[in-house]
All heavy atoms as a GROMACS GRO file, in nm:
protein
  295
    1MET      N    1   0.560  -0.903  -0.970
    1MET     CA    2   0.436  -0.879  -0.897
    1MET      C    3   0.347  -0.783  -0.977
    1MET      O    4   0.399  -0.691  -1.042
    1MET     CB    5   0.469  -0.818  -0.760
    1MET     CG    6   0.352  -0.823  -0.664
    1MET     SD    7   0.400  -0.802  -0.492
    1MET     CE    8   0.440  -0.630  -0.488
    2ALA      N    9   0.219  -0.801  -0.968
    2ALA     CA   10   0.126  -0.716  -1.040
    2ALA      C   11   0.126  -0.576  -0.984
    2ALA      O   12   0.146  -0.556  -0.864
    2ALA     CB   13  -0.014  -0.774  -1.030
    3VAL      N   14   0.110  -0.479  -1.071
    3VAL     CA   15   0.104  -0.339  -1.028
    3VAL      C   16  -0.041  -0.300  -1.017
    3VAL      O   17  -0.120  -0.323  -1.110
    3VAL     CB   18   0.177  -0.246  -1.128
    3VAL    CG1   19   0.166  -0.102  -1.085
    3VAL    CG2   20   0.322  -0.287  -1.142
    4HIS      N   21  -0.078  -0.244  -0.903
    4HIS     CA   22  -0.217  -0.204  -0.882
    4HIS      C   23  -0.234  -0.057  -0.913
    4HIS      O   24  -0.152   0.026  -0.875
    4HIS     CB   25  -0.257  -0.229  -0.736
    4HIS     CG   26  -0.257  -0.373  -0.701
    4HIS    ND1   27  -0.361  -0.456  -0.730
    4HIS    CD2   28  -0.164  -0.450  -0.640
    4HIS    CE1   29  -0.332  -0.577  -0.689
    4HIS    NE2   30  -0.213  -0.577  -0.634
    5HIS      N   31  -0.341  -0.024  -0.982
    5HIS     CA   32  -0.370   0.114  -1.016
    5HIS      C   33  -0.507   0.150  -0.958
    5HIS      O   34  -0.605   0.083  -0.985
    5HIS     CB   35  -0.373   0.134  -1.166
    5HIS     CG   36  -0.240   0.107  -1.230
    5HIS    ND1   37  -0.136   0.195  -1.224
    5HIS    CD2   38  -0.195   0.000  -1.299
    5HIS    CE1   39  -0.031   0.142  -1.288
    5HIS    NE2   40  -0.067   0.024  -1.334
    6GLY      N   41  -0.511   0.255  -0.880
    6GLY     CA   42  -0.636   0.303  -0.826
    6GLY      C   43  -0.685   0.223  -0.708
    6GLY      O   44  -0.631   0.118  -0.676
    7GLY      N   45  -0.787   0.272  -0.642
    7GLY     CA   46  -0.842   0.206  -0.526
    7GLY      C   47  -0.751   0.213  -0.405
    7GLY      O   48  -0.650   0.282  -0.405
    8ARG      N   49  -0.789   0.145  -0.299
    8ARG     CA   50  -0.714   0.148  -0.174
    8ARG      C   51  -0.573   0.094  -0.188
    8ARG      O   52  -0.478   0.146  -0.134
    8ARG     CB   53  -0.786   0.064  -0.069
    8ARG     CG   54  -0.896   0.138   0.003
    8ARG     CD   55  -0.953   0.052   0.112
    8ARG     NE   56  -0.863   0.051   0.227
    8ARG     CZ   57  -0.895   0.009   0.348
    8ARG    NH1   58  -1.015  -0.039   0.368
    8ARG    NH2   59  -0.810   0.011   0.445
    9VAL      N   60  -0.563  -0.018  -0.262
    9VAL     CA   61  -0.433  -0.085  -0.275
    9VAL      C   62  -0.335   0.000  -0.355
    9VAL      O   63  -0.220   0.014  -0.316
    9VAL     CB   64  -0.452  -0.225  -0.338
    9VAL    CG1   65  -0.318  -0.294  -0.361
    9VAL    CG2   66  -0.540  -0.311  -0.249
   10GLY      N   67  -0.382   0.058  -0.463
   10GLY     CA   68  -0.298   0.144  -0.544
   10GLY      C   69  -0.250   0.266  -0.467
   10GLY      O   70  -0.134   0.307  -0.476
   11LYS      N   71  -0.340   0.323  -0.390
   11LYS     CA   72  -0.305   0.440  -0.308
   11LYS      C   73  -0.201   0.403  -0.202
   11LYS      O   74  -0.103   0.475  -0.180
   11LYS     CB   75  -0.431   0.497  -0.241
   11LYS     CG   76  -0.407   0.632  -0.177
   11LYS     CD   77  -0.535   0.691  -0.121
   11LYS     CE   78  -0.505   0.822  -0.053
   11LYS     NZ   79  -0.595   0.853   0.056
   12ALA      N   80  -0.221   0.288  -0.141
   12ALA     CA   81  -0.128   0.239  -0.039
   12ALA      C   82   0.011   0.216  -0.100
   12ALA      O   83   0.113   0.252  -0.039
   12ALA     CB   84  -0.180   0.110   0.024
   13ALA      N   85   0.014   0.160  -0.218
   13ALA     CA   86   0.142   0.135  -0.286
   13ALA      C   87   0.214   0.265  -0.316
   13ALA      O   88   0.335   0.275  -0.301
   13ALA     CB   89   0.117   0.056  -0.415
   14LYS      N   90   0.138   0.367  -0.357
   14LYS     CA   91   0.198   0.498  -0.386
   14LYS      C   92   0.257   0.559  -0.260
   14LYS      O   93   0.365   0.619  -0.264
   14LYS     CB   94   0.093   0.592  -0.444
   14LYS     CG   95   0.078   0.579  -0.593
   14LYS     CD   96  -0.006   0.692  -0.650
   14LYS     CE   97  -0.042   0.664  -0.794
   14LYS     NZ   98  -0.183   0.670  -0.822
   15VAL      N   99   0.185   0.546  -0.149
   15VAL     CA  100   0.232   0.600  -0.020
   15VAL      C  101   0.366   0.536   0.017
   15VAL      O  102   0.461   0.601   0.057
   15VAL     CB  103   0.129   0.578   0.092
   15VAL    CG1  104   0.188   0.609   0.229
   15VAL    CG2  105   0.007   0.666   0.068
   16LEU      N  106   0.373   0.403   0.002
   16LEU     CA  107   0.495   0.329   0.036
   16LEU      C  108   0.609   0.363  -0.059
   16LEU      O  109   0.725   0.368  -0.017
   16LEU     CB  110   0.471   0.179   0.035
   16LEU     CG  111   0.391   0.123   0.152
   16LEU    CD1  112   0.372  -0.025   0.134
   16LEU    CD2  113   0.461   0.148   0.284
   17ALA      N  114   0.579   0.386  -0.184
   17ALA     CA  115   0.682   0.415  -0.284
   17ALA      C  116   0.740   0.555  -0.264
   17ALA      O  117   0.856   0.578  -0.294
   17ALA     CB  118   0.624   0.402  -0.425
   18SER      N  119   0.658   0.645  -0.210
   18SER     CA  120   0.704   0.783  -0.189
   18SER      C  121   0.791   0.796  -0.066
   18SER      O  122   0.758   0.747   0.041
   18SER     CB  123   0.582   0.876  -0.176
   18SER     OG  124   0.624   1.002  -0.132
   19LYS      N  125   0.906   0.863  -0.082
   19LYS     CA  126   0.997   0.883   0.031
   19LYS      C  127   0.946   0.994   0.124
   19LYS      O  128   0.995   1.008   0.236
   19LYS     CB  129   1.136   0.923  -0.021
   19LYS     CG  130   1.202   0.815  -0.102
   19LYS     CD  131   1.277   0.715  -0.014
   19LYS     CE  132   1.334   0.602  -0.092
   19LYS     NZ  133   1.269   0.475  -0.076
   20LEU      N  134   0.851   1.071   0.079
   20LEU     CA  135   0.802   1.185   0.157
   20LEU      C  136   0.685   1.151   0.249
   20LEU      O  137   0.642   1.236   0.327
   20LEU     CB  138   0.759   1.298   0.061
   20LEU     CG  139   0.868   1.350  -0.033
   20LEU    CD1  140   0.809   1.447  -0.135
   20LEU    CD2  141   0.980   1.417   0.044
   21SER      N  142   0.636   1.028   0.241
   21SER     CA  143   0.522   0.987   0.324
   21SER      C  144   0.559   0.984   0.472
   21SER      O  145   0.672   0.952   0.507
   21SER     CB  146   0.473   0.849   0.283
   21SER     OG  147   0.437   0.848   0.148
   22SER      N  148   0.463   1.019   0.557
   22SER     CA  149   0.488   1.015   0.702
   22SER      C  150   0.491   0.870   0.749
   22SER      O  151   0.440   0.780   0.684
   22SER     CB  152   0.376   1.088   0.776
   22SER     OG  153   0.254   1.018   0.766
   23ALA      N  154   0.554   0.850   0.864
   23ALA     CA  155   0.566   0.716   0.921
   23ALA      C  156   0.428   0.654   0.947
   23ALA      O  157   0.405   0.537   0.923
   23ALA     CB  158   0.648   0.719   1.049
   24LYS      N  159   0.336   0.738   0.996
   24LYS     CA  160   0.201   0.690   1.027
   24LYS      C  161   0.130   0.644   0.899
   24LYS      O  162   0.067   0.539   0.897
   24LYS     CB  163   0.123   0.805   1.092
   24LYS     CG  164  -0.002   0.760   1.162
   24LYS     CD  165  -0.067   0.876   1.235
   24LYS     CE  166  -0.199   0.835   1.295
   24LYS     NZ  167  -0.272   0.948   1.354
   25ALA      N  168   0.143   0.724   0.793
   25ALA     CA  169   0.082   0.688   0.665
   25ALA      C  170   0.142   0.560   0.609
   25ALA      O  171   0.072   0.476   0.556
   25ALA     CB  172   0.099   0.803   0.564
   26MET      N  173   0.275   0.547   0.622
   26MET     CA  174   0.341   0.427   0.570
   26MET      C  175   0.299   0.303   0.647
   26MET      O  176   0.283   0.196   0.588
   26MET     CB  177   0.493   0.444   0.579
   26MET     CG  178   0.548   0.538   0.475
   26MET     SD  179   0.725   0.531   0.474
   26MET     CE  180   0.755   0.524   0.298
   27SER      N  181   0.279   0.317   0.776
   27SER     CA  182   0.235   0.205   0.858
   27SER      C  183   0.096   0.158   0.814
   27SER      O  184   0.074   0.038   0.798
   27SER     CB  185   0.232   0.247   1.005
   27SER     OG  186   0.180   0.143   1.084
   28ALA      N  187   0.006   0.253   0.795
   28ALA     CA  188  -0.129   0.220   0.752
   28ALA      C  189  -0.128   0.157   0.613
   28ALA      O  190  -0.198   0.059   0.587
   28ALA     CB  191  -0.216   0.345   0.751
   29ALA      N  192  -0.044   0.211   0.524
   29ALA     CA  193  -0.036   0.160   0.388
   29ALA      C  194   0.021   0.018   0.389
   29ALA      O  195  -0.026  -0.070   0.315
   29ALA     CB  196   0.052   0.251   0.304
   30GLY      N  197   0.120  -0.006   0.472
   30GLY     CA  198   0.180  -0.139   0.484
   30GLY      C  199   0.078  -0.240   0.529
   30GLY      O  200   0.073  -0.352   0.478
   31LYS      N  201  -0.006  -0.201   0.626
   31LYS     CA  202  -0.111  -0.290   0.675
   31LYS      C  203  -0.211  -0.321   0.564
   31LYS      O  204  -0.253  -0.435   0.548
   31LYS     CB  205  -0.184  -0.223   0.792
   31LYS     CG  206  -0.130  -0.264   0.925
   31LYS     CD  207  -0.215  -0.209   1.038
   31LYS     CE  208  -0.126  -0.172   1.154
   31LYS     NZ  209  -0.164  -0.053   1.224
   32THR      N  210  -0.249  -0.217   0.489
   32THR     CA  211  -0.344  -0.236   0.380
   32THR      C  212  -0.290  -0.336   0.278
   32THR      O  213  -0.360  -0.427   0.235
   32THR     CB  214  -0.371  -0.101   0.308
   32THR    OG1  215  -0.426  -0.011   0.405
   32THR    CG2  216  -0.468  -0.116   0.194
   33LEU      N  217  -0.163  -0.319   0.240
   33LEU     CA  218  -0.104  -0.409   0.141
   33LEU      C  219  -0.087  -0.550   0.194
   33LEU      O  220  -0.109  -0.648   0.123
   33LEU     CB  221   0.032  -0.354   0.095
   33LEU     CG  222   0.023  -0.236  -0.002
   33LEU    CD1  223   0.162  -0.186  -0.036
   33LEU    CD2  224  -0.048  -0.274  -0.130
   34ALA      N  225  -0.047  -0.561   0.320
   34ALA     CA  226  -0.028  -0.694   0.381
   34ALA      C  227  -0.160  -0.769   0.385
   34ALA      O  228  -0.168  -0.888   0.351
   34ALA     CB  229   0.029  -0.678   0.520
   35THR      N  230  -0.266  -0.700   0.425
   35THR     CA  231  -0.399  -0.760   0.431
   35THR      C  232  -0.443  -0.805   0.291
   35THR      O  233  -0.495  -0.915   0.273
   35THR     CB  234  -0.504  -0.659   0.486
   35THR    OG1  235  -0.455  -0.608   0.610
   35THR    CG2  236  -0.639  -0.720   0.505
   36HIS      N  237  -0.420  -0.718   0.193
   36HIS     CA  238  -0.458  -0.751   0.055
   36HIS      C  239  -0.384  -0.874   0.006
   36HIS      O  240  -0.441  -0.962  -0.057
   36HIS     CB  241  -0.425  -0.631  -0.035
   36HIS     CG  242  -0.440  -0.663  -0.180
   36HIS    ND1  243  -0.560  -0.652  -0.246
   36HIS    CD2  244  -0.352  -0.708  -0.272
   36HIS    CE1  245  -0.544  -0.690  -0.372
   36HIS    NE2  246  -0.418  -0.724  -0.389
   37LYS      N  247  -0.252  -0.877   0.036
   37LYS     CA  248  -0.169  -0.988  -0.010
   37LYS      C  249  -0.217  -1.120   0.048
   37LYS      O  250  -0.229  -1.221  -0.023
   37LYS     CB  251  -0.026  -0.962   0.036
   37LYS     CG  252   0.078  -1.018  -0.054
   37LYS     CD  253   0.214  -0.963  -0.016
   37LYS     CE  254   0.324  -1.050  -0.070
   37LYS     NZ  255   0.454  -1.011  -0.019
   38VAL      N  256  -0.250  -1.121   0.177
   38VAL     CA  257  -0.298  -1.242   0.243
   38VAL      C  258  -0.431  -1.285   0.184
   38VAL      O  259  -0.454  -1.403   0.158
   38VAL     CB  260  -0.314  -1.216   0.397
   38VAL    CG1  261  -0.393  -1.326   0.461
   38VAL    CG2  262  -0.178  -1.203   0.461
   39ARG      N  263  -0.517  -1.189   0.159
   39ARG     CA  264  -0.652  -1.220   0.114
   39ARG      C  265  -0.659  -1.262  -0.033
   39ARG      O  266  -0.736  -1.350  -0.068
   39ARG     CB  267  -0.739  -1.098   0.137
   39ARG     CG  268  -0.882  -1.132   0.169
   39ARG     CD  269  -0.962  -1.010   0.205
   39ARG     NE  270  -0.955  -0.981   0.347
   39ARG     CZ  271  -1.009  -0.874   0.402
   39ARG    NH1  272  -1.070  -0.785   0.330
   39ARG    NH2  273  -1.000  -0.854   0.532
   40TYR      N  274  -0.582  -1.196  -0.118
   40TYR     CA  275  -0.601  -1.215  -0.262
   40TYR      C  276  -0.488  -1.284  -0.337
   40TYR      O  277  -0.501  -1.315  -0.453
   40TYR     CB  278  -0.628  -1.081  -0.330
   40TYR     CG  279  -0.754  -1.014  -0.281
   40TYR    CD1  280  -0.749  -0.912  -0.188
   40TYR    CD2  281  -0.880  -1.059  -0.326
   40TYR    CE1  282  -0.865  -0.851  -0.142
   40TYR    CE2  283  -0.996  -1.000  -0.279
   40TYR     CZ  284  -0.990  -0.895  -0.189
   40TYR     OH  285  -1.104  -0.838  -0.144
   41HIS      N  286  -0.372  -1.304  -0.272
   41HIS     CA  287  -0.260  -1.364  -0.346
   41HIS      C  288  -0.218  -1.498  -0.290
   41HIS      O  289  -0.232  -1.520  -0.172
   41HIS     CB  290  -0.140  -1.267  -0.347
   41HIS     CG  291  -0.168  -1.141  -0.423
   41HIS    ND1  292  -0.165  -1.133  -0.560
   41HIS    CD2  293  -0.204  -1.019  -0.381
   41HIS    CE1  294  -0.194  -1.012  -0.597
   41HIS    NE2  295  -0.221  -0.938  -0.492
   0.00000   0.00000   0.00000
């Protein structure tokens, strides 16, 4: 899979990759990535 750098998608990926992210942040990041995946892949 392509690695995204910068922008909303890159930030969301970093949040999900980090074990220290809050559950709320991870949920939002997951939604961002899911939406991106549906739209662009």
